[in-house]
C-alpha positions as CSV (number, residue, x, y, z in Angstrom):
1,M,0.0,0.0,0.0
2,I,1.0,3.6,-0.5
3,H,1.9,5.8,2.4
4,L,1.4,9.6,1.8
5,H,3.5,12.1,3.7
6,W,3.6,15.9,3.6
7,F,6.4,18.4,4.4
8,L,6.7,20.8,7.3
9,P,8.3,24.1,6.1
10,T,10.4,24.9,9.1
11,A,12.5,27.3,7.0
12,G,9.5,29.3,6.1
13,D,7.0,29.2,3.3
14,S,6.1,31.3,0.3
15,R,4.1,31.4,-3.0
16,E,7.4,31.4,-4.8
17,I,10.2,28.7,-4.9
18,A,12.8,29.6,-2.3
19,G,16.4,29.7,-3.6
20,F,19.6,31.5,-2.6
21,G,18.0,34.9,-3.0
22,A,15.2,36.9,-1.4
23,V,11.7,35.3,-1.4
24,A,8.7,37.5,-1.9
25,G,5.7,37.0,0.3
26,R,7.6,34.9,2.8
27,R,5.7,33.2,5.6
28,P,7.9,32.8,8.7
29,P,7.9,29.3,10.3
30,S,5.9,30.5,13.3
31,F,4.3,28.0,15.7
32,E,0.9,29.1,14.5
33,Y,1.7,28.6,10.8
34,L,3.4,25.2,11.3
35,T,0.3,24.2,13.3
36,L,-1.9,25.0,10.4
37,V,0.2,22.9,8.0
38,A,0.4,20.0,10.4
39,R,-3.4,20.0,11.2
40,A,-4.2,20.3,7.5
41,A,-1.9,17.3,6.7
42,E,-3.5,15.3,9.5
43,D,-7.1,16.0,8.5
44,L,-6.4,15.5,4.8
45,G,-5.2,11.9,5.5
46,F,-1.4,12.2,5.3
47,D,0.4,9.7,7.5
48,A,3.4,11.9,8.5
49,V,5.2,15.1,7.8
50,L,8.9,15.3,7.0
51,T,10.7,18.0,9.1
52,P,14.0,19.0,7.5
53,T,17.4,19.6,9.0
54,G,20.0,22.3,8.2
55,T,21.3,25.7,8.9
56,Y,18.3,27.6,7.8
57,C,15.6,25.4,9.3
58,E,14.2,25.5,12.8
59,D,15.5,22.5,14.9
60,S,13.6,19.4,13.8
61,W,13.3,17.8,17.3
62,I,12.0,20.9,19.0
63,A,9.7,21.9,16.1
64,T,8.0,18.5,15.9
65,S,7.7,17.9,19.7
66,S,6.0,21.3,20.0
67,L,3.3,20.1,17.6
68,L,2.4,16.9,19.4
69,A,-0.4,18.5,21.5
70,A,-1.8,20.3,18.4
71,T,-2.3,17.0,16.5
72,E,-3.7,13.6,17.3
73,R,-2.7,11.0,14.7
74,L,-0.1,12.7,12.5
75,R,3.4,11.2,12.8
76,F,6.6,13.2,12.5
77,L,9.5,12.2,10.2
78,V,12.3,13.9,12.1
79,A,15.5,14.6,10.0
80,F,18.8,14.9,11.9
81,R,22.5,14.5,11.3
82,P,24.7,12.0,13.0
83,G,27.6,14.4,13.1
84,T,25.8,16.8,15.5
85,I,24.7,14.3,18.2
86,T,26.0,11.2,19.9
87,P,24.2,7.9,19.0
88,T,23.2,7.1,22.5
89,L,21.7,10.5,23.0
90,A,19.8,10.2,19.7
91,A,18.5,6.8,20.7
92,H,17.4,8.3,24.1
93,M,15.7,11.3,22.4
94,A,13.8,9.1,19.9
95,A,12.7,6.7,22.6
96,T,11.4,9.6,24.7
97,F,9.6,11.1,21.7
98,Q,8.1,7.7,20.9
99,Q,7.0,7.2,24.6
100,L,5.4,10.7,25.0
101,S,3.8,10.8,21.5
102,G,2.3,7.3,21.6
103,G,4.5,6.0,18.8
104,R,4.4,9.0,16.4
105,V,8.1,9.4,15.5
106,L,9.9,8.2,12.3
107,L,13.6,9.1,11.8
108,N,15.3,10.5,8.7
109,V,19.0,10.1,9.1
110,V,21.0,12.7,7.0
111,S,24.7,12.1,6.7
112,G,25.3,15.5,5.1
113,G,26.4,16.3,1.6
114,D,28.0,19.7,1.8
115,D,31.4,20.2,3.5
116,E,30.8,24.0,4.1
117,E,27.6,23.4,6.0
118,Q,29.0,20.4,7.9
119,R,31.9,22.5,9.1
120,R,29.5,25.0,10.6
121,Y,28.6,22.3,13.1
122,G,32.2,21.3,13.7
123,D,32.1,18.3,11.4
124,W,35.3,18.0,9.3
125,L,34.9,14.5,7.9
126,G,34.9,13.9,4.2
127,H,32.0,12.6,2.2
128,D,32.6,8.9,2.4
129,E,33.8,9.1,6.0
130,R,30.5,10.7,7.0
131,Y,28.7,7.6,5.7
132,D,31.1,5.3,7.5
133,R,30.3,7.2,10.7
134,T,26.5,6.9,10.0
135,D,26.9,3.1,9.7
136,E,28.5,3.0,13.1
137,F,26.0,5.6,14.5
138,L,23.0,3.5,13.6
139,T,24.6,0.3,14.9
140,V,24.9,2.0,18.3
141,V,21.4,3.5,18.1
142,R,19.8,0.1,17.4
143,G,22.0,-1.5,20.1
144,A,20.8,1.1,22.7
145,W,17.2,0.3,21.8
146,S,17.7,-3.5,22.2
147,G,16.9,-3.5,25.9
148,T,20.4,-4.9,26.7
149,P,23.5,-2.8,27.5
150,F,25.4,-2.4,24.2
151,T,29.1,-2.0,23.9
152,F,30.7,-1.1,20.6
153,T,34.2,0.1,19.4
154,G,34.6,1.5,15.9
155,A,36.6,4.0,14.0
156,H,34.2,6.9,15.0
157,Y,32.4,5.7,18.2
158,R,33.3,3.9,21.3
159,V,30.5,3.2,23.8
160,E,30.1,0.9,26.8
161,G,26.8,-0.2,28.0
162,A,24.7,2.0,25.8
163,I,21.0,1.7,26.7
164,V,17.8,3.7,27.0
165,S,15.5,3.6,30.0
166,T,12.4,2.5,28.0
167,P,13.0,0.9,24.6
168,P,10.8,2.5,21.9
169,D,7.6,0.7,21.0
170,P,7.3,0.5,18.2
171,V,10.9,0.9,17.1
172,P,11.1,4.0,14.9
173,P,11.8,3.1,11.2
174,I,14.9,4.6,9.8
175,F,14.5,6.5,6.5
176,F,17.7,7.1,4.7
177,G,18.8,8.5,1.3
178,G,21.9,9.0,-0.8
179,A,22.9,8.2,-4.3
180,S,26.6,7.6,-3.9
181,A,28.2,4.2,-3.5
182,A,29.0,4.9,0.1
183,A,25.4,5.9,0.8
184,V,23.7,2.9,-0.8
185,R,26.1,0.6,1.0
186,V,25.0,2.0,4.4
187,A,21.3,2.0,3.3
188,A,21.5,-1.7,2.5
189,R,22.9,-2.4,6.0
190,Q,20.9,0.0,8.1
191,A,17.9,1.6,6.5
192,D,14.3,0.5,6.8
193,V,13.1,2.8,4.0
194,Y,15.5,4.0,1.3
195,L,14.7,7.4,-0.1
196,T,15.3,8.8,-3.5
197,W,14.6,12.2,-5.0
198,G,12.1,12.5,-7.8
199,E,14.0,11.3,-10.8
200,P,12.3,9.9,-14.0
201,P,11.0,6.4,-13.5
202,D,13.7,4.7,-15.5
203,M,16.4,6.3,-13.3
204,V,14.5,5.4,-10.2
205,A,14.1,1.8,-11.3
206,E,17.8,1.5,-11.9
207,R,18.6,3.0,-8.4
208,L,16.1,0.6,-6.7
209,R,17.6,-2.4,-8.4
210,T,21.1,-1.4,-7.1
211,V,19.9,-1.0,-3.5
212,R,17.8,-4.2,-3.6
213,D,20.8,-6.2,-4.7
214,L,23.0,-4.8,-2.0
215,A,20.2,-5.4,0.6
216,D,19.7,-8.9,-0.6
217,A,23.4,-9.5,0.0
218,E,23.0,-8.3,3.6
219,G,20.0,-10.6,4.0
220,R,17.7,-7.6,4.4
221,T,14.5,-6.3,2.7
222,L,14.0,-2.6,2.4
223,G,11.0,-0.3,1.8
224,F,11.4,2.5,-0.7
225,G,10.3,6.1,-0.7
226,I,10.5,9.1,-3.0
227,R,10.6,12.9,-2.4
228,L,8.6,15.0,-4.8
229,H,6.9,18.4,-5.0
230,V,3.3,18.5,-6.5
231,I,1.2,21.0,-8.4
232,A,-2.2,19.3,-8.7
233,R,-5.3,21.0,-10.2
234,D,-8.7,20.1,-11.6
235,R,-7.4,20.8,-15.1
236,A,-3.9,20.1,-16.4
237,E,-3.7,23.5,-18.0
238,D,-4.3,25.2,-14.7
239,A,-1.5,23.2,-13.1
240,W,1.0,24.1,-15.8
241,A,-0.1,27.7,-15.5
242,E,0.9,27.6,-11.9
243,A,4.3,26.1,-12.9
244,D,4.7,28.9,-15.4
245,R,4.0,31.5,-12.7
246,L,6.6,30.0,-10.4
247,L,9.1,30.0,-13.2
248,A,8.4,33.6,-14.2
249,A,9.0,34.7,-10.6
250,M,12.6,33.3,-10.6
251,D,15.4,35.9,-10.7
252,P,17.9,34.8,-13.4
253,E,20.8,35.8,-11.1
254,V,19.4,33.6,-8.4
255,V,19.1,30.7,-10.9
256,A,22.7,31.2,-12.0
257,E,24.0,31.3,-8.5
258,S,21.9,28.3,-7.4
259,Q,23.2,26.3,-10.4
260,R,26.8,27.2,-9.6
261,R,26.4,26.0,-6.1
262,M,24.6,22.8,-7.0
263,T,26.9,21.7,-9.7
264,A,29.8,22.2,-7.3
265,S,28.1,20.0,-4.6
266,Q,29.7,16.8,-3.4
267,S,26.3,15.2,-3.2
268,V,25.9,12.6,-6.0
269,G,22.1,13.0,-5.7
270,Q,22.4,16.7,-6.2
271,Q,24.5,16.2,-9.2
272,R,21.9,13.8,-10.6
273,M,19.1,16.4,-10.0
274,A,21.1,19.1,-11.8
275,S,21.8,16.8,-14.7
276,L,18.1,16.5,-15.5
277,H,18.0,20.1,-16.9
278,G,21.5,21.5,-16.8
279,G,20.1,24.9,-15.8
280,D,18.2,25.1,-19.2
281,M,14.7,26.5,-18.7
282,D,13.6,24.9,-22.0
283,R,14.5,21.3,-20.6
284,L,12.4,21.3,-17.5
285,L,9.9,18.6,-18.6
286,V,12.1,15.5,-17.9
287,S,9.3,12.9,-18.0
288,P,5.6,12.9,-18.4
289,N,4.2,15.3,-15.8
290,L,7.6,15.5,-14.1
291,W,8.8,19.1,-14.0
292,A,12.3,20.1,-12.9
293,G,11.7,23.8,-12.3
294,F,12.2,23.5,-8.5
295,G,15.7,22.4,-9.1
296,L,16.7,25.6,-10.9
297,V,16.9,27.5,-7.5
298,R,16.5,24.9,-4.8
299,G,18.8,22.2,-3.6
300,G,17.6,18.8,-2.6
301,A,14.4,17.5,-4.2
302,G,14.2,19.5,-7.5
303,T,11.2,18.0,-9.4
304,A,7.4,18.3,-9.1
305,L,4.6,16.2,-10.4
306,V,2.5,18.7,-12.4
307,G,-0.9,18.0,-13.9
308,S,-4.5,17.2,-13.3
309,H,-5.5,15.1,-10.3
310,E,-5.9,12.1,-12.6
311,E,-2.5,12.5,-14.2
312,I,-0.7,12.8,-10.9
313,A,-2.5,9.8,-9.6
314,D,-1.3,7.9,-12.7
315,R,2.3,9.0,-12.1
316,I,2.2,8.0,-8.4
317,A,0.8,4.6,-9.5
318,E,3.6,4.3,-12.0
319,Y,6.3,4.9,-9.3
320,H,4.4,2.5,-6.9
321,D,4.7,-0.2,-9.6
322,L,8.5,0.2,-9.4
323,G,8.4,-0.5,-5.7
324,I,7.9,3.0,-4.1
325,D,5.5,2.8,-1.1
326,H,6.3,6.1,0.7
327,F,5.6,9.4,-1.1
328,I,6.9,12.5,0.7
329,L,5.3,15.4,-1.0
330,S,5.3,19.2,-0.8
331,G,4.2,22.3,-2.7
332,Q,4.3,26.1,-2.8
333,P,2.8,27.1,-0.5
334,H,2.6,24.0,1.6
335,L,-0.8,24.8,3.2
336,E,-2.7,25.5,-0.1
337,E,-1.0,22.6,-2.0
338,A,-1.9,20.2,0.7
339,F,-5.5,20.9,0.1
340,W,-5.2,20.6,-3.7
341,F,-3.6,17.2,-3.4
342,G,-5.5,15.9,-0.4
343,E,-8.9,16.8,-1.9
344,G,-8.1,16.1,-5.5
345,V,-5.6,13.2,-5.8
346,T,-5.9,11.3,-2.5
347,P,-9.6,10.3,-3.2
348,L,-8.5,8.9,-6.6
349,L,-5.7,6.8,-5.0
350,A,-8.3,5.5,-2.5
351,A,-10.7,4.6,-5.3
352,R,-7.9,2.6,-6.9
353,G,-7.2,0.7,-3.7
354,L,-3.7,2.2,-3.4
355,I,-4.0,3.7,0.0
356,D,-5.3,2.1,3.2
357,G,-8.2,3.4,5.3
358,P,-10.8,6.1,4.7
359,V,-9.9,9.4,3.3
360,R,-10.4,12.1,6.0
361,G,-11.6,15.6,5.3
362,W,-10.9,19.0,6.8
363,T,-12.3,19.4,10.3
364,P,-13.9,22.9,10.9
365,G,-12.3,24.7,13.8
366,H,-8.8,23.9,12.9
367,G,-8.2,27.5,11.6
368,V,-9.4,27.3,8.0
369,T,-12.9,26.4,6.9
370,S,-12.6,25.6,3.2
371,G,-10.1,23.9,1.0
372,D,-11.5,25.8,-2.0
373,S,-10.6,29.1,-0.3
374,L,-7.0,27.9,0.0
375,G,-6.7,26.8,-3.7
376,P,-7.6,29.6,-6.0
377,R,-7.9,28.5,-9.7
378,V,-5.3,30.0,-12.0
379,D,-6.3,30.9,-15.6
380,A,-4.5,28.7,-18.1
381,R,-1.9,30.3,-20.3
382,P,0.7,29.0,-22.7
383,G,3.3,26.8,-21.0
384,T,6.9,27.7,-20.4
385,G,9.7,25.2,-20.0
386,R,7.7,22.3,-21.4
């Protein structure tokens, strides 16, 4: 079955795509706004929200724990970096979160792909060394959750009798991504769900085959997830008009600077994202309904599913056929686009039997009364970058 997740914009939100320049109409990541997004995601039937990690995001542990009392069912996929915390402390924090939330934490372990940002946190390891450290880190985390004092000596960590007071129940699944050989090796050994960015289906299929083969060699079976933006509308032409609007709002200087930074990135996944379009605004349609406009100015996930609700449901089903079960989605802005997807695409997936359980609707009293009021129609106009 498909698991649908949304994104919590702890770096702020906007009607434009944030890049390395100023963002017009920015919404700060206040508690009130993050609560709106989280409640919308919960009531629209999303299973969890991914909370990012990085210099320009609010702290993921604090942000998500602050939203527990504002939600009832929604789970939180907390991203964090092994280089900034000891493994026993991470195991303790996750176990406490699981205990106090009633089992609502998932973990996204991010080894880090940019030397400059890692050094801000005092982390001077190279790319492959960071993944070797992550391997040891997760070995200790799982050992501390085992209920038996765990002792370990490795190249990066040495612990004696690591344990948490109450082992987490259920044990939080580990979501883990990375396209390099070092990353997929760790994923095969340690991940529960391997994550990929939204590449065209043929590229995703190749990646999944590689990871499956490595996991098989370890005697393990992994789940798979994909990170995508979405622009879903009643009519395809309205969705593409919104993509055109986002593209028109991009400052060419910001595009150029963003591309310079991304092509210089050590992240293999980032290099693969950049290769889809090469910074060319006329090469943004990289697969049916898969638009790479986000990647012109934004690092990380750079593609969006764009089209009618039916078309996007078709593309999700296509990825699901490859083996993708977890879809981590987002949009600009996150509040409005959650409604477009949750009210337009989710019912279609339910009708096809691809998601489990009833589709929930918006509950009045959560701060907004109408999905339609959050999703203004956009007049169709000739497409750009398609």
